Residue frames relative to the residue before (quaternion, step in Angstrom):
aa qw qx qy qz dx dy dz
M 1.0000 0.0000 0.0000 0.0000 0.00 0.00 0.00
P 0.5172 -0.6525 0.4443 0.3306 3.60 -0.85 0.89
R 0.5877 -0.6089 0.4134 0.3361 3.51 -1.12 0.82
Q 0.6324 0.5499 -0.3435 0.4239 3.57 1.02 -0.81
L 0.6472 0.5246 -0.3180 0.4525 3.58 1.06 -0.79
I 0.6271 0.5325 -0.3297 0.4631 3.58 1.02 -0.85
T 0.6635 0.5098 -0.2988 0.4588 3.56 0.91 -0.96
G 0.6589 0.5178 -0.3094 0.4494 3.56 0.96 -0.89
R 0.6665 0.4915 -0.3098 0.4671 3.57 0.97 -0.86
L 0.6245 0.5463 -0.3340 0.4472 3.59 1.05 -0.75
I 0.6541 0.5030 -0.3059 0.4748 3.56 0.97 -0.89
A 0.6471 0.5253 -0.3180 0.4519 3.57 0.98 -0.87
A 0.6478 0.5230 -0.3167 0.4544 3.57 1.02 -0.84
V 0.6423 0.5222 -0.3155 0.4640 3.55 0.99 -0.85
L 0.6657 0.5011 -0.3025 0.4629 3.57 0.95 -0.91
L 0.6378 0.5278 -0.3266 0.4561 3.58 1.01 -0.82
S 0.6399 0.5212 -0.3227 0.4634 3.58 1.00 -0.84
A 0.6499 0.5225 -0.3157 0.4527 3.55 0.97 -0.86
V 0.6495 0.5143 -0.3139 0.4638 3.56 1.01 -0.86
C 0.6623 0.5104 -0.3089 0.4532 3.58 0.97 -0.85
L 0.6964 0.4659 -0.2676 0.4757 3.57 1.03 -0.78
Y 0.5565 0.6736 -0.3774 0.3068 3.57 1.08 -0.73
P 0.6668 0.5003 -0.3442 0.4320 3.64 0.78 -0.85
S 0.6675 0.4984 -0.3245 0.4480 3.61 0.91 -0.83
V 0.6160 0.5301 -0.3450 0.4696 3.56 1.07 -0.69
M 0.6618 0.5081 -0.3060 0.4585 3.56 0.96 -0.89
V 0.6310 0.5306 -0.3394 0.4529 3.59 0.98 -0.80
Q 0.6594 0.5059 -0.3099 0.4618 3.55 0.95 -0.89
A 0.6737 0.5040 -0.3012 0.4488 3.58 0.92 -0.87
Q 0.7374 0.4202 -0.2302 0.4761 3.57 1.08 -0.74
S 0.4349 0.6970 -0.4709 0.3215 3.60 1.25 -0.03
P 0.4759 -0.6828 0.4609 0.3081 3.61 -0.85 0.87
P 0.5309 -0.6194 0.4599 0.3508 3.59 -1.08 0.61
A 0.6382 -0.5114 0.3954 0.4182 3.55 -1.24 0.37
S 0.5374 -0.6267 0.4495 0.3410 3.56 -1.07 0.74
P 0.4735 -0.6555 0.4922 0.3223 3.59 -0.94 0.78
G 0.5402 -0.6413 0.4418 0.3189 3.52 -1.20 0.46
T 0.6122 -0.5331 0.4467 0.3761 3.50 -1.37 -0.35
L 0.2798 -0.7164 0.6086 0.1948 3.57 -1.19 0.62
F 0.0969 -0.7919 0.6029 0.0038 3.56 -0.94 0.97
I 0.0232 0.8602 -0.4998 0.0991 3.55 0.25 1.37
V 0.1078 -0.8318 0.5445 -0.0017 3.56 -0.39 1.30
G 0.4504 -0.7486 0.4376 0.2128 3.57 -0.92 0.96
G 0.6711 -0.4972 0.3009 0.4602 3.59 1.18 0.40
G 0.6647 0.5122 -0.3697 0.3990 3.54 -1.33 -0.13
T 0.7052 -0.4265 0.3451 0.4491 3.54 -1.33 -0.21
Q 0.2870 -0.7716 0.5473 0.1509 3.55 -0.84 0.99
P 0.4607 -0.6562 0.5141 0.3047 3.60 -0.86 0.88
T 0.6072 -0.5758 0.4023 0.3714 3.56 -1.08 0.71
S 0.6293 0.5526 -0.3375 0.4298 3.57 1.00 -0.78
L 0.6297 0.5353 -0.3338 0.4533 3.58 1.11 -0.67
V 0.6552 0.4948 -0.3055 0.4822 3.57 0.96 -0.87
Q 0.6369 0.5263 -0.3245 0.4605 3.58 1.00 -0.80
D 0.6182 0.5372 -0.3373 0.4642 3.58 1.06 -0.73
F 0.6450 0.5139 -0.3176 0.4680 3.59 0.94 -0.88
V 0.6576 0.5108 -0.3045 0.4625 3.57 0.91 -0.94
Q 0.6533 0.5227 -0.3177 0.4462 3.57 0.92 -0.89
R 0.6754 0.4887 -0.2912 0.4693 3.57 0.99 -0.82
A 0.6549 0.4806 -0.3082 0.4951 3.57 1.26 -0.32
G 0.7434 -0.3877 0.2167 0.5000 3.58 1.26 0.10
G 0.4780 -0.6928 0.4169 0.3430 3.57 1.26 -0.35
P 0.6991 -0.4553 0.3385 0.4352 3.59 -1.28 0.27
G 0.7916 0.2854 -0.2314 0.4882 3.54 -0.97 0.90
K 0.7669 0.3073 -0.1758 0.5352 3.59 1.21 -0.33
A 0.6282 0.5658 -0.3418 0.4103 3.58 1.04 -0.73
R 0.0749 -0.7508 0.6557 0.0277 3.54 -1.11 0.86
I 0.0025 0.8474 -0.5243 0.0836 3.57 -0.25 1.31
A 0.2150 -0.7523 0.6133 0.1084 3.55 -0.99 0.97
V 0.1913 -0.7853 0.5842 0.0738 3.56 -0.89 1.02
F 0.0796 -0.7760 0.6254 0.0190 3.57 -0.81 1.07
A 0.0097 -0.8359 0.5464 -0.0515 3.58 -0.48 1.21
M 0.2917 0.7987 -0.4891 0.1944 3.60 1.13 0.52
A 0.5103 0.6366 -0.4333 0.3828 3.61 1.22 -0.10
S 0.7140 0.4271 -0.2376 0.5014 3.57 1.20 -0.50
T 0.4909 -0.6520 0.4907 0.3050 3.56 -1.10 0.71
V 0.7157 0.3178 -0.2375 0.5748 3.59 1.26 -0.23
G 0.2179 0.8522 -0.4538 0.1431 3.52 1.23 0.57
E 0.5763 0.5732 -0.3984 0.4249 3.59 1.07 -0.56
R 0.6968 0.4508 -0.2632 0.4918 3.56 1.00 -0.84
S 0.7040 0.4637 -0.2806 0.4590 3.59 0.83 -0.97
G 0.6181 0.5469 -0.3428 0.4487 3.58 1.10 -0.65
E 0.6638 0.4839 -0.3013 0.4841 3.56 0.99 -0.83
A 0.6161 0.5402 -0.3456 0.4573 3.59 1.07 -0.69
K 0.6452 0.5053 -0.3156 0.4783 3.59 1.00 -0.82
A 0.6462 0.5147 -0.3206 0.4633 3.57 0.96 -0.85
N 0.6405 0.5223 -0.3247 0.4599 3.60 1.01 -0.77
D 0.6279 0.5289 -0.3345 0.4627 3.58 1.02 -0.79
L 0.6669 0.4913 -0.2968 0.4751 3.57 1.00 -0.82
R 0.6227 0.5375 -0.3424 0.4541 3.59 1.03 -0.74
A 0.6283 0.5443 -0.3291 0.4480 3.56 1.07 -0.75
M 0.6764 0.4544 -0.2779 0.5088 3.57 1.28 -0.36
G 0.6200 -0.5822 0.3337 0.4066 3.57 1.25 0.25
V 0.4967 0.6592 -0.4147 0.3831 3.57 1.26 0.44
D 0.3675 -0.6534 0.6088 0.2594 3.55 -1.18 0.64
A 0.0953 0.8325 -0.5300 0.1303 3.58 0.03 1.33
Q 0.0430 -0.7836 0.6194 0.0239 3.55 -1.14 0.70
A 0.3074 -0.7231 0.5899 0.1860 3.54 -1.04 0.87
I 0.1093 -0.7981 0.5921 0.0201 3.57 -0.75 1.09
W 0.0137 -0.7862 0.6162 -0.0446 3.56 -0.52 1.24
I 0.1249 0.8192 -0.5409 0.1440 3.58 -0.41 1.19
T 0.4374 -0.6406 0.5606 0.2898 3.52 -1.34 0.38
R 0.6923 -0.4512 0.3416 0.4477 3.57 -1.29 0.11
A 0.6447 0.5157 -0.3301 0.4576 3.60 0.99 -0.77
Q 0.6747 0.4927 -0.2978 0.4618 3.59 0.94 -0.84
A 0.5884 0.6001 -0.3620 0.4034 3.59 1.18 -0.52
D 0.6851 0.4322 -0.2876 0.5110 3.59 1.27 -0.12
E 0.5097 0.6451 -0.4256 0.3782 3.59 1.25 0.13
D 0.5120 -0.6753 0.4418 0.2945 3.56 -0.85 0.99
S 0.6082 0.5679 -0.3587 0.4230 3.60 1.06 -0.69
V 0.6540 0.4820 -0.3068 0.4959 3.58 1.11 -0.66
V 0.6201 0.5503 -0.3372 0.4460 3.57 0.97 -0.85
H 0.6649 0.5248 -0.3092 0.4323 3.59 0.95 -0.86
L 0.5403 0.6141 -0.4072 0.4064 3.60 1.19 -0.34
L 0.7024 0.4677 -0.2481 0.4758 3.56 1.23 -0.51
D 0.3624 0.7916 -0.4534 0.1907 3.58 1.27 -0.11
R 0.8278 0.2073 -0.0755 0.5159 3.59 0.91 -0.86
V 0.3853 0.7425 -0.4878 0.2493 3.60 1.17 0.21
T 0.2649 -0.7603 0.5770 0.1371 3.53 -1.16 0.73
G 0.7881 0.1377 -0.0981 0.5919 3.55 1.32 -0.04
V 0.1216 -0.7646 0.6297 0.0632 3.57 -1.18 0.66
W 0.0990 -0.8002 0.5910 0.0237 3.55 -0.95 0.94
F 0.1787 -0.7645 0.6135 0.0853 3.57 -0.91 1.02
G 0.3308 -0.7738 0.5120 0.1722 3.57 -0.68 1.12
G 0.6133 -0.5871 0.4069 0.3371 3.53 -1.35 0.20
G 0.3244 0.7232 -0.5719 0.2115 3.53 -1.37 0.13
D 0.7069 -0.3448 0.3265 0.5242 3.55 -0.66 -1.20
Q 0.4010 -0.7552 0.4661 0.2272 3.57 -0.45 1.20
N 0.5975 0.5833 -0.3632 0.4133 3.58 1.11 -0.60
L 0.6242 0.5337 -0.3343 0.4624 3.59 1.11 -0.66
L 0.6599 0.5037 -0.3039 0.4674 3.56 0.99 -0.83
I 0.6340 0.5194 -0.3188 0.4759 3.56 1.02 -0.82
A 0.6641 0.5147 -0.3052 0.4482 3.59 0.91 -0.91
A 0.6874 0.4966 -0.2829 0.4481 3.58 1.06 -0.71
L 0.8274 0.2890 -0.1069 0.4695 3.59 0.99 -0.76
R 0.5897 0.6318 -0.3916 0.3157 3.61 0.97 -0.71
G 0.8300 0.1838 -0.1727 0.4975 3.54 -0.89 1.03
S 0.5634 0.6251 -0.3728 0.3910 3.58 1.27 0.06
K 0.6549 -0.4857 0.3978 0.4206 3.54 -1.33 0.17
V 0.6282 0.5371 -0.3403 0.4484 3.58 1.05 -0.71
E 0.6183 0.5339 -0.3563 0.4536 3.59 0.97 -0.77
W 0.7059 0.4552 -0.2743 0.4683 3.58 0.87 -0.90
A 0.5999 0.5407 -0.3618 0.4656 3.58 1.16 -0.51
I 0.6255 0.5160 -0.3304 0.4831 3.58 1.05 -0.74
R 0.6358 0.5260 -0.3181 0.4668 3.56 0.99 -0.85
A 0.6467 0.5198 -0.3211 0.4566 3.59 0.97 -0.81
R 0.6495 0.5004 -0.3254 0.4710 3.58 0.98 -0.78
F 0.6245 0.5295 -0.3312 0.4690 3.60 1.04 -0.79
N 0.6701 0.4991 -0.2966 0.4625 3.58 0.92 -0.90
A 0.6742 0.4672 -0.2859 0.4954 3.57 1.24 -0.46
G 0.7098 -0.4919 0.2479 0.4390 3.59 1.27 0.14
A 0.4650 0.6844 -0.4521 0.3331 3.61 1.22 0.00
V 0.4241 -0.6653 0.5458 0.2823 3.55 -1.25 0.46
V 0.1251 -0.7739 0.6187 0.0514 3.57 -0.96 0.92
G 0.0875 0.8178 -0.5594 0.1033 3.55 -0.69 1.09
G 0.0220 0.7921 -0.6100 0.0044 3.50 -1.33 0.13
T 0.2770 -0.7566 0.5702 0.1603 3.52 -1.29 0.32
S 0.8314 0.1251 -0.1173 0.5285 3.57 -1.09 0.73
A 0.8178 0.0398 0.0005 0.5742 3.63 -0.49 -1.12
G 0.6436 0.5285 -0.3122 0.4572 3.56 1.10 -0.70
A 0.6153 0.4961 -0.3413 0.5088 3.56 1.29 -0.26
A 0.6215 0.5742 -0.3397 0.4106 3.57 1.00 -0.84
V 0.6828 0.5221 -0.3010 0.4130 3.59 0.91 -0.91
I 0.5746 0.6270 -0.3822 0.3615 3.59 1.15 -0.42
S 0.7472 0.3765 -0.2261 0.4988 3.60 1.06 -0.62
S 0.0905 -0.7221 0.6765 0.1129 3.51 -1.39 0.34
P 0.4156 -0.2331 -0.8583 0.1902 1.51 -1.38 2.10
M 0.3157 -0.7327 0.5802 0.1640 3.54 -1.33 0.49
I 0.3865 -0.6819 0.5674 0.2523 3.57 -0.97 0.86
T 0.3172 -0.7823 0.5076 0.1723 3.59 -0.65 1.09
G 0.4904 -0.6433 0.4483 0.3804 3.57 1.13 -0.59
E 0.5725 0.5817 -0.3792 0.4360 3.58 1.29 -0.19
E 0.2630 -0.7703 0.5646 0.1367 3.56 -0.77 1.05
L 0.2967 -0.7982 0.5063 0.1360 3.59 -0.78 1.01
L 0.6384 0.5205 -0.3259 0.4640 3.57 1.23 -0.32
R 0.8005 -0.2571 0.0959 0.5328 3.54 0.04 1.39
R 0.4364 -0.7212 0.4318 0.3210 3.56 1.31 0.39
D 0.4876 0.6335 -0.4255 0.4241 3.53 1.06 0.88
T 0.3785 -0.7639 0.4757 0.2165 3.55 -0.34 1.25
T 0.6704 0.5044 -0.3182 0.4414 3.59 0.87 -0.87
E 0.6416 0.5167 -0.3249 0.4646 3.58 1.08 -0.69
T 0.6442 0.5335 -0.3199 0.4450 3.57 0.97 -0.86
W 0.6816 0.5147 -0.2993 0.4253 3.58 0.91 -0.86
T 0.6472 0.5756 -0.3206 0.3834 3.61 1.16 -0.47
R 0.8024 0.2581 -0.1201 0.5246 3.60 1.14 -0.24
I 0.2970 -0.6953 0.6188 0.2132 3.52 -1.38 0.30
Q 0.3312 0.7290 -0.5316 0.2760 3.57 -0.39 1.22
R 0.6333 -0.5346 0.4019 0.3893 3.53 -1.31 0.27
G 0.8495 0.2838 -0.1554 0.4167 3.49 -1.35 0.38
T 0.4582 0.6905 -0.4572 0.3229 3.58 1.04 0.64
V 0.7940 0.2325 -0.0890 0.5546 3.57 1.13 -0.64
Q 0.3877 -0.7223 0.5272 0.2237 3.56 -0.94 0.89
V 0.0795 -0.7767 0.6227 0.0511 3.56 -1.07 0.79
D 0.1122 -0.7609 0.6373 0.0486 3.53 -1.29 0.49
S 0.5876 -0.5331 0.4427 0.4177 3.57 -1.28 -0.13
G 0.2620 -0.7391 0.5980 0.1655 3.55 -0.95 0.89
F 0.7316 -0.3811 0.3002 0.4790 3.57 -1.12 -0.65
S 0.4148 -0.7857 0.4019 0.2216 3.59 1.34 0.19
Y 0.2923 0.7247 -0.5661 0.2626 3.59 0.90 0.84
L 0.7506 0.1953 -0.1191 0.6199 3.55 1.18 -0.66
T 0.0171 -0.8410 0.5394 -0.0395 3.57 -0.41 1.23
N 0.6403 0.5332 -0.3355 0.4396 3.60 1.23 -0.14
A 0.7750 0.1830 -0.1359 0.5895 3.59 1.28 0.19
I 0.3368 -0.6945 0.5898 0.2375 3.54 -1.31 0.36
V 0.2956 -0.7865 0.5297 0.1159 3.56 -0.95 0.97
D 0.0447 -0.7507 0.6577 0.0446 3.55 -1.11 0.78
Q 0.2433 -0.7945 0.5483 0.0947 3.58 -1.13 0.66
H 0.7694 0.2822 -0.2611 0.5102 3.58 -1.35 0.24
F 0.2012 0.8978 -0.3898 0.0384 3.49 1.34 0.38
L 0.7515 0.3515 -0.2215 0.5125 3.59 0.60 -1.05
R 0.6228 0.5715 -0.3327 0.4182 3.54 1.00 -0.85
R 0.7955 0.2860 -0.1351 0.5169 3.59 0.92 -0.90
K 0.4323 -0.7501 0.4300 0.2562 3.59 1.27 0.38
R 0.2481 0.8116 -0.4874 0.2055 3.57 0.79 1.05
H 0.2366 0.8170 -0.4979 0.1692 3.59 1.21 0.43
N 0.6831 0.4992 -0.3027 0.4389 3.60 0.81 -0.98
R 0.6341 0.5431 -0.3326 0.4385 3.56 0.99 -0.80
L 0.7192 0.4434 -0.2655 0.4644 3.56 0.74 -1.02
L 0.6617 0.5090 -0.3238 0.4452 3.59 0.89 -0.85
S 0.5995 0.5539 -0.3573 0.4541 3.61 1.05 -0.68
L 0.6883 0.4766 -0.2803 0.4696 3.57 0.91 -0.91
V 0.6534 0.5258 -0.3157 0.4437 3.58 0.95 -0.87
L 0.7046 0.4586 -0.2751 0.4664 3.59 0.92 -0.84
A 0.7048 0.5088 -0.2739 0.4115 3.58 0.99 -0.82
D 0.8463 0.0981 0.0210 0.5232 3.58 0.83 -0.93
A 0.5965 -0.5257 0.4638 0.3908 3.54 -1.33 0.41
P 0.5607 -0.0940 -0.8140 -0.1193 1.53 -2.31 1.07
H 0.4678 -0.7111 0.4232 0.3104 3.63 1.25 0.27
L 0.6395 0.4199 -0.3440 0.5444 3.55 1.17 0.71
G 0.0471 0.8160 -0.5718 0.0697 3.56 -0.74 1.04
V 0.1232 -0.7768 0.6127 0.0772 3.54 -1.18 0.60
G 0.1658 -0.7714 0.6105 0.0687 3.52 -0.82 1.09
I 0.1551 -0.8141 0.5581 0.0404 3.56 -0.51 1.22
D 0.3422 -0.7571 0.5186 0.2020 3.57 -0.73 1.01
E 0.6770 -0.4942 0.3596 0.4101 3.54 -1.31 0.26
G 0.8142 0.2393 -0.1964 0.4912 3.54 -1.13 0.72
T 0.6593 0.4833 -0.2722 0.5077 3.55 1.31 0.29
A 0.1928 -0.7946 0.5685 0.0907 3.57 -1.06 0.73
L 0.2410 -0.6684 0.6791 0.1840 3.47 -1.32 0.64
I 0.1043 -0.7963 0.5955 0.0190 3.56 -0.57 1.19
V 0.1508 -0.7836 0.5994 0.0629 3.55 -0.66 1.14
E 0.3022 -0.7794 0.5274 0.1519 3.55 -0.41 1.26
P 0.6572 -0.5043 0.3707 0.4199 3.62 -1.19 0.36
S 0.6273 0.5436 -0.3300 0.4495 3.59 1.16 -0.55
G 0.5587 -0.5952 0.3943 0.4220 3.58 1.24 -0.40
L 0.5174 0.6436 -0.4142 0.3828 3.59 1.26 -0.23
W 0.3055 -0.7296 0.5832 0.1848 3.56 -1.06 0.82
R 0.0603 -0.7862 0.6149 0.0122 3.56 -1.00 0.88
I 0.2613 -0.7714 0.5629 0.1407 3.59 -0.90 0.91
A 0.0565 0.7894 -0.6080 0.0636 3.57 -0.96 0.91
G 0.6087 0.5925 -0.4033 0.3402 3.55 -1.15 0.58
A 0.7783 -0.4247 0.2650 0.3789 3.49 -1.42 -0.20
S 0.7909 0.2665 -0.1297 0.5354 3.61 1.07 -0.60
A 0.5788 -0.5815 0.4495 0.3533 3.60 -0.81 -0.98
A 0.3002 -0.6943 0.6118 0.2312 3.52 -1.39 0.07
L 0.2305 -0.7634 0.5914 0.1202 3.55 -1.07 0.82
I 0.1482 -0.8038 0.5743 0.0456 3.56 -0.75 1.09
F 0.1233 -0.7404 0.6568 0.0721 3.54 -1.03 0.93
D 0.0310 -0.8036 0.5935 -0.0316 3.58 -0.66 1.14
A 0.0311 0.8203 -0.5657 0.0777 3.57 -0.31 1.30
R 0.3128 0.7923 -0.4824 0.2043 3.57 1.22 0.34
E 0.7737 0.2800 -0.1628 0.5446 3.58 1.05 -0.70
A 0.4475 0.6933 -0.4528 0.3378 3.57 1.24 0.23
T 0.4457 -0.6148 0.5627 0.3268 3.54 -1.31 0.29
R 0.0638 -0.8313 0.5517 -0.0219 3.56 -0.50 1.20
T 0.5620 -0.5760 0.4638 0.3707 3.56 -1.17 0.52
S 0.6414 -0.5569 0.3757 0.3706 3.55 -1.18 0.65
A 0.5812 -0.5978 0.4308 0.3453 3.55 -1.15 0.67
S 0.6684 0.4913 -0.2977 0.4725 3.58 1.18 -0.49
S 0.5613 0.6145 -0.3850 0.3990 3.57 1.26 -0.19
P 0.4448 -0.6874 0.4980 0.2857 3.61 -0.94 0.79
V 0.6595 0.4846 -0.2955 0.4928 3.56 1.25 -0.42
L 0.2216 -0.7656 0.5925 0.1170 3.56 -0.93 0.94
G 0.2284 0.7711 -0.5629 0.1906 3.56 -0.63 1.14
A 0.0289 -0.7987 0.6010 0.0028 3.55 -1.24 0.38
A 0.2056 -0.7407 0.6244 0.1388 3.52 -1.28 0.51
S 0.8381 0.1873 -0.1699 0.4833 3.56 -1.14 0.80
V 0.2464 0.7255 -0.5850 0.2658 3.56 0.88 0.97
R 0.2801 -0.7610 0.5622 0.1623 3.57 -0.93 0.89
M 0.0862 -0.7905 0.6059 0.0226 3.55 -1.04 0.86
H 0.0552 -0.7831 0.6193 0.0145 3.55 -1.03 0.85
L 0.1426 -0.7466 0.6436 0.0897 3.57 -0.95 0.92
L 0.0366 -0.8568 0.5102 -0.0652 3.53 -0.25 1.33
P 0.2190 -0.7859 0.5681 0.1082 3.60 -0.61 1.15
H 0.7746 -0.3121 0.2676 0.4805 3.53 -1.36 -0.16
G 0.7969 0.2973 -0.2340 0.4710 3.55 -0.91 0.96
A 0.5776 0.5830 -0.3795 0.4272 3.59 1.25 -0.24
T 0.1964 -0.7704 0.5946 0.1199 3.56 -1.26 0.40
F 0.0926 -0.7604 0.6389 0.0715 3.53 -1.34 0.37
D 0.1928 -0.7620 0.6088 0.1070 3.55 -0.95 0.92
P 0.3025 -0.7942 0.4938 0.1841 3.63 -0.28 1.17
R 0.5830 0.5875 -0.3798 0.4132 3.59 1.18 -0.36
T 0.7840 0.2841 -0.1417 0.5335 3.57 1.03 -0.77
G 0.4147 -0.7125 0.4642 0.3238 3.58 1.22 -0.39
T 0.4876 0.6844 -0.4077 0.3572 3.57 1.28 0.31
A 0.1263 -0.7775 0.6138 0.0524 3.56 -0.86 1.02
T 0.1060 -0.7946 0.5971 0.0305 3.56 -1.06 0.79
L 0.3134 -0.7396 0.5674 0.1814 3.56 -0.86 1.00
P 0.5737 -0.5756 0.4327 0.3903 3.60 -1.14 0.48
A 0.6072 -0.6068 0.3764 0.3486 3.57 -1.01 0.83
A 0.6235 0.5947 -0.3404 0.3765 3.58 1.04 -0.76
I 0.7790 0.3221 -0.1862 0.5047 3.63 1.08 -0.54
K 0.4355 0.6776 -0.4797 0.3479 3.59 1.21 0.20
P 0.5395 -0.6287 0.4386 0.3482 3.63 -1.05 0.66
């Protein structure tokens, strides 16, 4: 057989193989990514049993949920983390408390502990300690991968703060005096940092109504993007569904400040002011859609 014919047939075979493989490659490339999971952001304090049960159910339910507890925000986190894991085990959850240093957060053996988790819980304390232990680590990205695969990620108090970016650090910039900071609405009173960036369209505050943190959150909402803030009270959760809808659950309420469409004073102005800021006080059962700015009260309490 002539060499030219052999070469031509070989090229044709290669092209045919490529054509046959091409559709499957295209299908794989066009497959939608896994749905992101749910965020379960609690404002601190004692959590009603129904709230914990809701978190467990969203992680797969008793007998199926596998939850990792990270309590490095607390100086007694080894003990409190194990206590939280025990509470979850009593509900039929396969729970493990993971207490690690920043160096250990890059160890593959620790990363593998998260291979099959369906839920992650960040305990309370000092959010800066939790950020220092996990930010930029392999464990942080492993948690993100589980969330992207549908796991629920939640936390309380400091563990709630880390979920948003920007994140309130808790450091007061006005003479480092908490009582002084709470008395006014102005720029530069509260320090912020980057959290784990699960929620980037709003800034989160906790213990909100109980500790009267209105001035703190409103100062941040008016001064800087994203100009949307949610203050979650104790015993209450802001649940962010995979669709992006916010749902309120628990014993108290969440207060939302929405200044995205408000007229605000210039960033160069020493005076902080705004017109047409929207506020929503949302109890258990209420919802908020951050895409439209629409809040809905539960039917049971509507007039």
